[in-house]
N, C-alpha and C positions, 0 to 999 in steps of 0.2 A: 352471466357464469360468474363473473367477479362479486356481482350482488349476493348470490348464493354462498360464495364463501363468506363474505362481510357479514352475511347475516347469522353465521354460524359462530365467527370470532365474536359478534356483539354479545352473543348468549353465554360465553363463558365468563365466568366470574374471576376477575384478577388477571385478565389477560393484557392489560395495559401495563403491568410489570414488565412484562418481555420487550415492549417498546423502549421503555426507559433502559433497561438491561443492554438493548441492541445500541443505542443512542450513545451511552455511555462507552462500551467497549470501543465503537466506530470512533468516537472524539478522543479515546486514550490513544488509539493507534494512529488517528491523524497527527496529533500534538506531538508524540513522540517522534514520528518521522520528520515532522518540522523543526524539532529541537536536534535530530540526529544530523540532519542537512546543515543547519547553520553551525554545528558543532566539529565538522569535519574540516580537516586543514586543507587551505587553499592549493597547495601544492599537490597534495594526493587528489583534489578533483579535477585538478589543469592535467594531470598525467593522465588520468583517466579518460577526459575529454579527448584528448590527443591520440588515444591508443588506435583507433580506425584510419588515422592518416599516418601513423608510423611507418617509415619506409625502411629503417633501420633494423627490422625484425630479423633475426638469424635462423629463427624457427619456422618462419613463413615457408610452406611449400619445399622445404629443404630435406624432409624425410625419405627421400629416395634412395 
């Protein structure tokens, strides 16, 4: 079945531009996420990493 679909894609002229566009979009999102991860402040990341382990949360199950 995949060869059936591939055959139809091969017969469409200019279909290669969509592969290039998809790759560029993926690369742009990936690079922006890597840059964002390196730009974040270390204290912010450390606080977020310790949130599941924080036992001093007053809002935890105290809504009774």
